[in-house]
C-alpha positions as CSV (number, residue, x, y, z in Angstrom):
1,M,-4.0,103.7,153.7
2,S,-4.7,101.5,156.7
3,S,-6.1,102.8,160.0
4,E,-2.8,101.7,161.6
5,Q,-0.8,104.0,159.3
6,Q,-3.3,106.9,160.0
7,D,-2.8,106.4,163.8
8,Q,1.0,106.2,163.5
9,E,2.9,108.4,166.0
10,P,5.5,110.8,164.7
11,V,8.7,109.0,163.7
12,K,12.1,110.0,165.1
13,T,14.8,110.0,162.4
14,I,17.8,112.0,161.2
15,C,17.8,114.9,158.8
16,P,18.8,113.8,155.3
17,Y,20.9,116.8,154.4
18,C,24.3,117.9,156.0
19,G,26.6,115.9,158.2
20,V,25.6,117.5,161.6
21,G,23.2,114.7,162.1
22,C,20.2,116.6,163.5
23,G,17.3,114.6,164.8
24,I,13.9,115.4,163.4
25,Q,10.4,113.9,163.7
26,V,8.1,113.2,160.8
27,N,4.4,113.1,161.1
28,P,3.1,110.6,158.5
29,G,-0.3,112.2,157.9
30,E,-3.2,110.5,156.2
31,D,-1.3,110.1,152.9
32,P,2.2,110.7,151.7
33,S,1.5,114.2,150.5
34,D,0.6,115.1,154.1
35,M,4.0,113.9,155.5
36,R,5.2,116.8,157.6
37,F,8.3,117.8,159.5
38,M,8.0,118.1,163.3
39,P,10.8,119.2,165.8
40,W,12.3,116.6,168.0
41,G,12.8,118.6,171.1
42,D,15.4,116.6,172.9
43,A,17.3,115.2,169.9
44,P,20.9,114.5,171.0
45,V,22.7,116.7,168.5
46,N,20.5,119.7,167.9
47,D,18.1,119.9,170.8
48,G,15.2,120.3,168.4
49,R,16.6,123.2,166.3
50,V,16.9,122.7,162.6
51,C,18.0,124.9,159.6
52,I,15.9,125.8,156.6
53,K,16.9,122.5,154.8
54,G,15.9,120.3,157.7
55,G,12.5,122.0,158.1
56,A,11.8,121.5,154.3
57,A,13.1,117.9,154.1
58,T,9.7,116.2,153.7
59,Q,8.9,118.4,150.6
60,V,10.8,116.0,148.2
61,V,9.4,112.7,149.5
62,D,6.2,112.8,147.5
63,H,7.5,115.1,144.7
64,E,5.9,114.8,141.3
65,D,9.3,114.1,139.7
66,R,9.8,110.9,141.7
67,L,10.9,107.8,139.7
68,T,8.1,105.3,140.2
69,D,8.9,102.4,137.8
70,P,12.1,100.8,136.4
71,L,13.2,102.3,133.0
72,I,15.2,100.6,130.2
73,K,16.7,102.6,127.4
74,E,16.1,101.2,123.9
75,D,17.1,103.1,120.7
76,G,18.0,106.1,122.8
77,E,14.7,106.4,124.6
78,F,13.5,105.2,128.0
79,R,10.6,102.9,128.3
80,E,8.9,101.5,131.5
81,A,10.0,98.0,132.4
82,T,9.2,95.4,135.0
83,W,11.7,94.8,137.8
84,E,12.3,91.3,136.3
85,E,13.4,92.8,133.0
86,A,15.6,95.4,134.7
87,Y,17.3,92.8,136.9
88,E,17.9,90.5,134.0
89,R,19.4,93.3,131.9
90,I,21.7,94.4,134.7
91,V,23.0,90.9,135.5
92,S,23.5,89.9,131.9
93,E,25.3,93.1,131.1
94,M,27.6,92.9,134.2
95,E,28.4,89.3,133.5
96,E,29.2,90.1,129.9
97,I,31.5,93.0,130.8
98,R,33.3,90.8,133.3
99,D,33.7,87.9,130.8
100,E,34.9,90.1,128.0
101,Y,37.1,92.7,129.9
102,G,37.6,91.3,133.4
103,P,36.1,92.6,136.7
104,D,38.1,95.8,136.8
105,A,36.1,97.0,133.8
106,M,33.3,97.9,136.2
107,G,33.1,100.9,138.5
108,F,30.8,101.2,141.5
109,F,29.6,104.5,143.0
110,G,28.3,104.6,146.6
111,S,26.4,107.5,148.0
112,S,26.7,109.7,151.0
113,K,22.9,110.2,150.8
114,T,22.2,106.5,151.6
115,M,22.6,104.4,154.7
116,N,25.7,102.6,156.1
117,E,24.1,99.3,155.3
118,E,23.4,100.1,151.7
119,N,27.0,101.4,151.1
120,Y,28.4,98.3,152.9
121,L,26.5,96.1,150.5
122,L,27.6,98.1,147.4
123,Q,31.3,97.8,148.3
124,K,30.8,94.1,149.1
125,L,29.1,93.7,145.7
126,A,32.0,95.3,144.0
127,R,34.6,93.2,145.7
128,R,32.6,90.0,145.1
129,F,32.5,91.0,141.5
130,G,36.3,91.1,141.7
131,T,37.3,94.7,141.8
132,N,38.2,97.5,144.2
133,N,36.8,100.1,141.8
134,V,34.3,101.5,144.4
135,D,34.2,105.0,145.7
136,N,31.9,107.7,147.1
137,C,31.6,111.4,147.1
138,T,34.0,111.9,150.0
139,R,36.5,111.9,147.1
140,M,35.0,115.2,146.1
141,C,34.9,116.7,149.6
142,H,37.4,115.4,152.1
143,A,39.5,112.6,150.6
144,S,42.7,114.7,151.3
145,T,41.5,115.3,154.9
146,V,40.9,111.6,155.4
147,W,44.4,110.8,154.0
148,A,46.2,113.3,156.1
149,L,44.4,112.5,159.4
150,R,44.7,108.7,158.8
151,T,48.4,108.8,158.1
152,S,49.5,111.4,160.7
153,L,47.0,110.6,163.6
154,G,45.3,107.3,162.8
155,A,41.7,107.9,161.8
156,G,40.1,109.9,158.9
157,A,37.5,111.6,161.1
158,M,36.9,114.4,163.6
159,T,39.3,113.9,166.6
160,N,36.6,115.3,168.9
161,S,32.9,115.6,169.3
162,M,30.7,118.7,169.0
163,E,29.7,118.4,172.6
164,D,33.2,118.3,174.2
165,L,34.3,121.1,171.8
166,Q,31.5,123.4,172.9
167,E,32.1,122.7,176.5
168,E,35.9,122.9,176.6
169,A,37.3,124.8,173.6
170,D,38.2,128.4,174.2
171,L,39.5,129.0,170.7
172,F,38.0,127.8,167.4
173,W,40.3,128.0,164.3
174,I,37.9,127.6,161.3
175,Q,39.8,127.3,158.0
176,G,38.2,126.7,154.6
177,A,34.8,126.0,156.2
178,N,31.6,128.1,156.3
179,P,29.5,126.4,158.9
180,A,26.8,129.1,159.0
181,E,25.9,128.1,155.4
182,Q,27.0,124.4,155.3
183,H,26.4,123.3,158.9
184,P,24.0,125.9,160.3
185,I,23.0,124.1,163.5
186,A,26.7,123.3,164.4
187,N,27.4,127.0,163.9
188,S,24.5,128.3,166.0
189,N,24.3,125.6,168.7
190,Y,28.0,125.1,169.2
191,F,30.4,127.6,167.6
192,R,28.4,130.8,168.1
193,Q,27.2,129.8,171.5
194,A,30.7,129.0,172.6
195,M,31.7,132.5,171.4
196,L,28.9,134.1,173.4
197,D,30.2,132.2,176.4
198,G,33.7,133.7,175.9
199,A,35.5,131.6,173.2
200,T,37.6,133.2,170.4
201,V,37.1,132.5,166.7
202,I,39.8,132.7,164.0
203,Q,38.2,132.4,160.6
204,V,40.4,131.8,157.5
205,D,38.5,132.1,154.3
206,P,38.8,133.9,151.0
207,H,35.1,134.8,151.1
208,A,33.2,136.8,153.8
209,N,30.0,135.0,154.4
210,K,27.3,134.1,156.9
211,T,29.8,132.6,159.2
212,T,31.8,135.9,159.2
213,R,28.6,137.8,160.0
214,S,27.4,135.3,162.7
215,F,30.5,136.1,164.7
216,D,30.3,139.9,164.4
217,I,28.9,140.3,168.0
218,E,28.8,143.7,169.5
219,E,31.2,144.6,172.4
220,T,33.7,141.8,171.6
221,E,36.8,141.5,169.5
222,R,37.1,137.8,169.8
223,H,36.5,137.2,166.1
224,Q,39.2,137.6,163.5
225,H,38.7,137.0,159.8
226,L,41.9,136.3,157.8
227,Q,40.6,136.8,154.2
228,L,43.4,135.2,152.2
229,K,43.8,134.6,148.5
230,P,42.5,131.2,147.3
231,G,45.3,128.6,147.3
232,T,47.5,130.3,149.9
233,D,46.6,128.3,153.0
234,I,50.0,126.7,153.3
235,P,52.0,129.9,153.4
236,L,49.5,131.4,155.9
237,L,49.8,128.4,158.2
238,N,53.6,128.4,157.7
239,I,53.6,132.0,159.0
240,V,51.6,130.8,162.0
241,L,53.9,127.8,162.6
242,K,57.1,129.9,162.3
243,T,55.7,132.6,164.6
244,I,54.9,129.9,167.3
245,L,58.3,128.3,166.9
246,E,60.1,131.7,167.0
247,N,58.4,132.6,170.2
248,D,58.7,129.2,171.8
249,W,54.9,128.9,172.2
250,V,55.2,125.2,171.7
251,D,54.3,122.3,174.1
252,E,57.8,120.8,174.4
253,D,56.7,117.9,176.6
254,F,53.9,116.9,174.2
255,I,56.3,117.1,171.2
256,E,58.9,115.0,173.0
257,E,56.6,112.3,174.3
258,R,53.9,112.0,171.6
259,T,55.2,113.2,168.2
260,E,58.0,112.8,165.7
261,G,59.0,115.0,162.8
262,I,59.5,118.4,164.5
263,E,63.0,118.7,163.1
264,H,61.7,118.3,159.6
265,L,59.2,121.2,160.3
266,R,62.0,123.4,161.7
267,E,64.2,122.7,158.6
268,T,61.3,123.5,156.3
269,L,60.7,126.8,157.9
270,E,64.3,127.8,158.5
271,D,64.6,130.1,155.4
272,F,60.9,130.8,155.1
273,D,60.1,134.5,154.5
274,K,57.1,135.5,156.5
275,E,56.8,139.0,155.0
276,A,56.8,137.6,151.4
277,A,54.3,134.9,152.3
278,A,51.9,137.4,153.9
279,E,52.1,139.5,150.8
280,E,51.3,136.4,148.7
281,C,48.3,135.6,151.0
282,G,47.0,139.1,150.7
283,V,46.7,139.3,154.5
284,P,48.7,141.7,156.8
285,L,51.5,139.9,158.5
286,E,50.6,141.4,161.9
287,D,47.1,140.0,161.6
288,I,48.4,136.5,161.0
289,E,50.9,136.8,163.9
290,L,48.2,137.9,166.2
291,A,46.1,134.9,165.2
292,A,49.1,132.6,165.9
293,K,49.5,134.1,169.4
294,K,45.8,133.7,170.2
295,Y,45.9,130.0,169.1
296,A,49.1,129.2,170.9
297,E,48.0,130.9,174.2
298,A,44.6,129.3,174.3
299,D,44.1,126.6,176.9
300,N,42.2,124.4,174.5
301,A,42.3,125.3,170.8
302,A,40.3,123.3,168.2
303,I,40.8,123.4,164.5
304,F,37.8,123.0,162.1
305,T,38.7,122.3,158.5
306,G,36.5,122.3,155.4
307,M,36.5,121.9,151.7
308,G,38.3,125.2,151.3
309,M,41.3,123.2,152.5
310,S,40.7,119.8,151.1
311,Q,39.6,120.6,147.5
312,H,43.1,121.5,146.2
313,A,45.8,119.6,144.3
314,C,47.8,120.2,147.5
315,G,44.9,119.2,149.8
316,V,46.8,116.6,151.8
317,D,49.6,119.1,152.5
318,N,47.0,121.8,153.5
319,V,45.5,119.5,156.1
320,Q,48.9,118.2,157.2
321,N,49.8,121.8,158.1
322,E,46.7,122.1,160.3
323,I,47.8,118.8,162.0
324,N,51.3,120.3,162.5
325,L,49.7,123.3,164.2
326,A,47.7,121.1,166.6
327,L,50.6,118.8,167.4
328,I,53.3,121.4,168.1
329,T,51.0,123.1,170.6
330,G,49.7,119.9,172.2
331,N,46.2,120.6,171.1
332,V,45.2,116.9,170.4
333,G,44.0,114.1,172.6
334,R,41.8,115.9,175.1
335,P,38.4,117.6,175.1
336,G,38.1,120.9,173.3
337,T,41.0,120.4,170.9
338,G,42.0,118.5,167.8
339,V,41.6,118.7,164.0
340,N,38.0,118.3,163.0
341,P,36.7,118.1,159.4
342,L,33.1,119.2,159.0
343,R,31.5,116.6,156.7
344,G,29.1,117.9,154.1
345,Q,26.5,115.2,153.6
346,N,24.5,113.3,156.2
347,N,26.4,110.0,155.7
348,V,29.6,110.9,154.0
349,Q,31.5,109.8,157.2
350,G,29.7,106.5,157.4
351,T,30.0,105.7,153.7
352,S,33.7,105.9,154.1
353,D,33.7,104.0,157.4
354,V,32.0,101.0,155.9
355,G,34.5,100.6,153.1
356,A,33.0,102.3,150.0
357,M,36.5,103.5,148.9
358,P,39.0,101.9,146.5
359,N,41.9,101.5,149.0
360,V,40.2,100.4,152.2
361,L,37.8,97.8,153.6
362,P,35.3,98.5,156.4
363,G,36.9,100.3,159.3
364,Y,39.7,101.8,157.0
365,Q,41.5,98.5,156.8
366,L,43.9,98.7,153.8
367,V,43.0,96.4,151.0
368,D,46.7,95.7,150.5
369,D,47.2,94.6,154.2
370,D,47.2,90.8,154.0
371,E,46.1,90.3,157.6
372,A,43.2,92.8,157.4
373,R,42.0,91.4,154.1
374,E,42.1,87.8,155.3
375,S,40.1,88.7,158.4
376,V,37.3,90.1,156.2
377,E,37.6,87.3,153.7
378,E,36.9,84.8,156.5
379,V,33.5,86.5,157.1
380,W,32.6,87.1,153.5
381,G,33.7,83.7,152.2
382,F,35.5,85.0,149.0
383,E,38.8,86.5,148.0
384,I,39.2,90.2,147.9
385,P,41.5,91.9,145.3
386,D,44.7,93.0,147.0
387,E,45.4,96.1,144.9
388,P,43.6,99.4,145.4
389,G,41.1,100.3,142.8
390,L,40.2,103.5,140.9
391,T,38.6,106.5,142.5
392,N,35.3,107.8,141.2
393,V,37.0,110.5,139.1
394,E,39.4,108.0,137.8
395,I,36.6,105.6,136.9
396,T,34.8,108.3,134.9
397,S,37.9,109.4,133.1
398,S,38.8,105.8,132.2
399,I,35.6,105.2,130.3
400,G,36.5,103.5,127.1
401,D,40.0,102.9,128.3
402,G,39.6,100.2,130.9
403,I,36.1,101.1,132.2
404,H,33.2,99.7,130.3
405,G,30.4,99.5,132.9
406,M,29.2,101.6,135.9
407,Y,26.9,100.9,138.8
408,V,25.8,104.2,140.3
409,M,23.7,104.3,143.5
410,G,22.4,107.8,144.4
411,E,25.3,109.7,142.9
412,N,25.3,112.3,140.1
413,P,28.8,112.6,138.6
414,V,27.6,115.0,135.8
415,M,27.0,117.5,138.5
416,S,29.5,116.6,141.2
417,E,32.7,116.0,139.2
418,P,34.9,118.7,137.8
419,D,34.9,119.6,134.0
420,A,31.3,118.5,133.9
421,N,30.9,118.9,130.1
422,H,33.6,116.3,129.6
423,V,32.1,114.0,132.2
424,A,28.8,114.1,130.2
425,E,30.6,113.2,127.0
426,L,32.2,110.2,128.7
427,L,29.0,108.9,130.3
428,D,27.4,109.1,126.8
429,E,30.1,106.6,125.6
430,V,30.1,104.0,128.5
431,E,28.9,100.6,127.3
432,F,26.5,100.0,130.2
433,M,25.4,102.0,133.2
434,V,22.8,101.3,135.8
435,V,21.6,104.1,138.1
436,Q,19.4,103.7,141.1
437,D,18.0,107.0,142.4
438,I,14.8,108.8,143.5
439,F,14.8,111.3,140.6
440,M,15.9,111.3,137.0
441,T,19.2,113.0,137.6
442,E,21.5,114.6,135.0
443,S,23.6,111.5,135.2
444,A,20.6,109.0,135.0
445,E,19.8,110.5,131.6
446,Y,22.8,108.6,130.3
447,A,22.0,105.3,131.9
448,D,20.8,102.1,130.2
449,V,18.8,101.0,133.2
450,V,17.3,103.3,135.8
451,L,15.9,101.8,139.1
452,P,13.4,103.8,141.2
453,A,14.6,103.8,144.8
454,T,12.9,105.1,148.0
455,T,13.7,108.3,149.8
456,W,15.2,108.8,153.3
457,A,11.8,108.9,154.9
458,E,10.7,105.5,153.5
459,R,13.4,103.2,154.8
460,G,15.5,102.4,157.8
461,G,19.2,102.1,158.5
462,T,22.1,103.9,160.2
463,V,24.1,107.0,159.3
464,T,27.2,108.4,160.8
465,N,27.5,112.2,161.4
466,T,30.4,114.5,161.3
467,D,31.7,113.7,164.8
468,R,31.5,109.9,164.4
469,R,28.1,109.5,166.0
470,V,26.3,106.4,164.5
471,Q,22.5,107.0,164.5
472,R,19.5,105.2,163.4
473,M,17.1,106.5,160.7
474,R,13.6,105.1,160.9
475,P,11.1,104.6,158.2
476,V,7.9,106.7,158.1
477,Q,6.0,105.1,155.2
478,K,6.5,104.1,151.6
479,V,5.1,106.4,149.0
480,H,5.2,104.6,145.6
481,E,4.3,100.9,145.4
482,N,6.7,99.9,142.7
483,T,9.8,101.6,144.1
484,K,12.3,99.5,146.1
485,H,14.8,100.2,148.9
486,D,18.4,100.5,147.8
487,L,19.3,97.7,150.2
488,D,16.7,95.3,148.7
489,I,17.9,96.2,145.1
490,L,21.5,95.4,146.0
491,C,20.5,92.1,147.7
492,E,18.6,91.0,144.7
493,V,21.4,91.9,142.2
494,G,24.0,90.3,144.4
495,T,22.0,87.1,144.8
496,R,21.4,86.9,141.1
497,L,25.0,87.4,140.3
498,F,26.6,85.2,142.9
499,G,24.0,83.0,144.5
500,E,24.9,83.6,148.1
501,G,26.3,86.3,150.5
502,F,23.6,88.8,149.8
503,D,20.6,87.2,151.5
504,F,19.7,89.7,154.2
505,D,16.3,90.2,155.9
506,D,16.6,93.9,156.7
507,P,19.1,96.7,157.5
508,E,19.7,95.4,161.0
509,D,20.7,92.0,159.6
510,V,23.2,93.8,157.3
511,F,24.5,95.8,160.3
512,E,25.2,92.6,162.2
513,E,27.5,91.5,159.5
514,L,29.1,94.9,159.2
515,R,30.0,94.7,162.9
516,Q,31.9,91.5,162.3
517,V,34.3,93.1,159.7
518,C,34.5,96.7,161.0
519,P,36.4,96.9,164.3
520,S,35.4,100.4,165.2
521,Y,31.7,99.5,164.9
522,H,32.0,96.0,166.5
523,G,30.5,96.9,169.9
524,M,27.4,98.5,168.4
525,T,23.9,97.0,168.0
526,Y,20.7,98.6,166.9
527,D,19.4,98.3,170.5
528,A,22.5,100.0,171.9
529,L,22.3,102.8,169.4
530,G,18.8,103.7,170.6
531,E,17.9,107.3,170.1
532,E,21.2,108.8,171.3
533,G,23.6,106.9,168.9
534,I,27.2,106.0,169.7
535,H,30.4,107.6,168.7
536,W,32.9,105.2,167.1
537,P,35.3,103.7,168.0
538,C,33.2,101.2,169.9
539,Y,35.2,98.1,170.0
540,E,33.3,95.8,172.4
541,P,29.6,95.4,173.3
542,G,28.8,97.7,176.2
543,D,31.3,100.3,175.2
544,E,29.9,103.8,175.2
545,G,32.1,105.0,172.4
546,D,34.7,107.8,172.5
547,Q,33.9,111.5,172.4
548,F,37.5,112.3,171.6
549,L,40.4,110.3,170.3
550,Y,44.1,109.9,171.0
551,E,44.1,110.5,174.8
552,D,47.1,108.2,175.3
553,S,48.5,107.4,171.9
554,F,48.0,107.9,168.2
555,D,46.8,105.0,165.9
556,T,50.0,105.2,163.8
557,E,52.6,102.6,163.4
558,S,54.9,104.2,166.0
559,G,52.0,105.4,168.2
560,L,53.3,108.9,167.6
561,G,51.7,111.9,165.9
562,Q,53.4,112.7,162.6
563,I,54.7,116.2,162.1
564,E,55.8,117.0,158.5
565,G,56.8,120.4,157.1
566,V,55.2,121.3,153.8
567,T,55.8,124.1,151.3
568,H,53.6,126.2,149.1
569,Q,52.3,124.9,145.8
570,E,50.4,127.2,143.6
571,P,47.1,126.0,142.1
572,K,47.6,124.0,139.0
573,E,45.9,126.7,137.0
574,V,46.8,130.3,137.7
575,P,45.5,133.5,136.2
576,D,47.0,134.7,132.9
577,E,46.1,137.3,130.2
578,E,43.4,135.0,128.7
579,Y,41.8,134.1,132.1
580,P,42.9,136.8,134.6
581,L,40.6,135.9,137.5
582,V,40.6,133.2,140.2
583,L,37.4,131.2,140.3
584,T,36.5,129.6,143.6
585,T,33.4,127.7,144.7
586,A,31.3,126.8,147.7
587,R,27.8,125.8,148.9
588,L,24.8,127.8,150.0
589,E,22.7,127.2,153.2
590,E,19.5,126.8,151.2
591,H,20.9,124.1,148.8
592,Y,22.7,120.8,149.0
593,N,25.3,119.1,146.9
594,T,24.2,118.6,143.3
595,G,20.7,120.0,144.0
596,T,18.9,116.8,143.2
597,M,16.7,117.2,146.3
598,S,17.0,120.8,147.3
599,R,16.2,122.3,143.9
600,R,12.9,120.3,144.0
601,S,12.0,121.8,147.4
602,P,9.7,124.8,146.9
603,R,10.8,126.4,150.1
604,L,14.5,126.0,149.4
605,N,14.3,126.9,145.7
606,K,12.4,130.1,146.5
607,Q,15.4,131.4,148.3
608,Y,17.8,130.9,145.5
609,P,16.2,129.6,142.3
610,E,19.2,130.2,140.1
611,N,23.0,130.4,140.4
612,F,24.9,133.7,140.7
613,V,28.5,134.9,140.9
614,D,30.1,137.2,143.4
615,V,32.3,139.9,141.9
616,H,34.4,142.5,143.7
617,P,33.4,146.1,143.0
618,N,36.8,147.0,141.5
619,D,36.5,144.1,139.1
620,A,32.9,145.0,138.3
621,E,34.0,148.5,137.4
622,R,36.7,147.2,135.1
623,Y,34.3,145.0,133.3
624,G,31.4,147.4,133.3
625,I,29.2,145.2,135.4
626,E,26.3,146.5,137.5
627,D,24.8,144.5,140.4
628,G,22.1,142.2,138.9
629,D,23.5,142.0,135.4
630,T,23.5,138.7,133.6
631,I,27.1,137.8,132.6
632,T,29.0,134.9,131.3
633,V,31.7,133.2,133.4
634,K,34.2,131.3,131.3
635,S,37.1,128.9,131.9
636,R,39.1,126.7,129.6
637,R,36.5,123.9,130.1
638,G,33.2,125.7,129.6
639,E,31.0,128.6,130.4
640,I,27.9,129.5,132.4
641,E,25.5,132.4,132.3
642,V,24.7,133.8,135.8
643,E,23.6,136.9,137.6
644,A,26.4,139.1,139.0
645,H,26.3,140.1,142.7
646,V,28.7,143.0,143.2
647,T,30.1,142.7,146.7
648,E,33.1,143.2,148.9
649,D,32.6,139.8,150.4
650,I,35.2,138.5,147.8
651,K,38.7,139.7,147.2
652,E,39.6,141.7,144.1
653,G,40.7,139.4,141.4
654,V,38.6,136.5,142.7
655,I,35.1,135.4,141.7
656,W,32.9,133.0,143.7
657,T,30.0,130.8,142.6
658,T,28.2,127.5,143.5
659,P,27.8,123.9,142.1
660,H,24.1,123.4,142.9
661,F,22.3,124.4,139.7
662,A,22.3,122.2,136.7
663,A,21.7,125.0,134.2
664,A,24.8,126.9,135.4
665,S,26.9,124.7,137.5
666,A,30.3,125.8,138.7
667,N,31.6,122.3,137.8
668,K,31.3,123.1,134.1
669,L,34.3,125.4,134.8
670,T,36.3,123.7,137.5
671,N,39.6,121.9,136.9
672,A,39.9,118.1,137.0
673,V,43.5,118.1,138.2
674,L,43.9,115.8,141.2
675,D,45.9,115.7,144.5
676,E,48.4,113.0,143.7
677,R,47.8,111.1,146.9
678,A,44.1,111.6,147.8
679,K,42.9,112.0,144.2
680,I,40.6,114.9,145.1
681,P,39.9,117.5,142.4
682,E,41.0,121.1,142.7
683,Y,37.5,122.7,142.9
684,K,38.7,125.8,144.8
685,A,41.0,127.5,142.3
686,A,40.7,127.8,138.5
687,A,41.5,130.5,136.0
688,A,38.4,132.3,134.7
689,E,37.2,135.3,132.7
690,L,34.0,137.3,132.7
691,E,32.1,138.3,129.5
692,V,29.5,141.0,129.6
693,E,26.9,141.1,126.9
694,I,26.7,144.5,125.2
695,E,23.2,145.9,124.8
696,P,22.2,146.4,121.1
697,D,21.9,150.2,121.4
698,E,25.5,150.2,122.9
699,A,26.9,148.1,120.0
700,E,29.2,149.7,117.4
701,P,27.5,150.3,114.1
702,S,28.2,147.6,111.5
703,D,29.1,147.9,107.9
704,V,27.4,144.6,107.1
705,P,23.9,145.0,105.8
706,A,21.1,143.3,107.6
707,D,19.4,140.3,106.1
708,D,16.1,141.0,104.4
């Protein structure tokens, strides 16, 4: 290492884990193994505080499992290869697929763990190839939220910022989200602090969790937990809506001047039976009505929505009902209000912003909008397909039936997609797949070419956090000589395939082109982003960005917010005699997404080295389960062996587990059925059964003689 590197000051960057966008510093040390986390005391989002994941973020940078050289599979085995060999194989295979099957035979996976610039290049590469088959993991998390917010309000993102919410909101409605586990600094710095300052919290979740306990503050009754049955969010919200309408707790002026559709909502709820719905939810009606009163009477009420709402076959309708609640009470368009999805990965918002989705170009411009498409084509210099492509789940399920090749950047579909055993079978059949990643993931094992990329601490670029703040990540130092940045790999592949359009010097050079085709980012520059970042939309240079949206109008065709009544839909798979339990899933504070990084962190893995399942005491008694027993959880798609945690945190008849652990991932059990519009899978409700192994001395005697 040079003396210049040894003398390098700590580098200010952004935590690579969840979407809160916490600022951290990294001390380079004398060699990569000495790279250490340091607090960034005046970071704009977190004021120097970090959760356990942020503090352990550097542990994976120089991990012994890092991919360090390109790999090519021959006769079923990987061998080390040169970069030239790898590039030649990739280009020749992609060209052969396009020539034989057409451009729509390829699917491209972006990554919410990589930068805006890299995802921008990946989606440009797909469209230059001739297909809109490009997607990212927002499809697994918040595709339904994005759909509902975009169509009813205008933009698929938080309507407000964490800062204005903390300062102005006096009621937080948190539904299907567990911020104490999934967004710890947002919960501690903003939500809990606001409650300590006098705000009320209504939490709607089937599972009691760290969020529940974080709001159990002595000498206050400002926290209410509505512990509903999984899949009953619509009837619960319809009780809330009907209660507000019955008591005339609506904002008539706001409804008249700024919305349309209120009559449809009234008609939908006219014959709605609140008592029956409350029974279906498993929550006392008076508790739901009290929560409705608290929300309606708050000066500024803010809704926070999470994957407990979005990951359903009726996910769009779930979120639409939250939008209905905000619109009829006038809780949109000013500080401390709105509908605010909490994004799970550090760049899931930005990856969608820059167009790594099958139906939109950068800035959420629809691919089938002729005017929008032509404006982007003018910058890019080539024609863009005018029909939406396949989502990532559709790409995978179409292998062998339309899809013959896949380009996967930093994604792990074997772990992230539902019905994981079937996904693995499909990936084993695809004609050609290239994966670029930092570790040999469960999906990379099926690839034909694996490219060693660099980690978050080794390269620069921008990421966009959960409240639309675009921030710069800055490189600390490179660890392995023969690895390459995702951006450089994409530039090389694009140039070899097409000759031009992918010749960029660095991430800032890419960002400058992104600005030209993404209206909401147009006013930003690297210099303007500085250390504070800028909230989009930022339309012109010099704009400071908007902390909250829709002050005067909504970005819909009519300029009005769209109210639409929705009715209950049961999960596509409900309990029966064979599978009598409801399985639901969620994340842990100590782990992240598919576990590719967090399971390799000694500090994080020490907390939870293996998966587990929460079982209600009454169910445990029926099955003969003791706390700590190893049991088998089964669904129609597979089974996993996990430790049982007997707890009243979960409702009777419901079991709860996580997707982080490859050996026993929840996604071996989850249902691949999709929301018809957003194409998001139904992770949050599946029929399941428990199987308890009987100890040998408890087994019935057998008449069959033992083998000699």
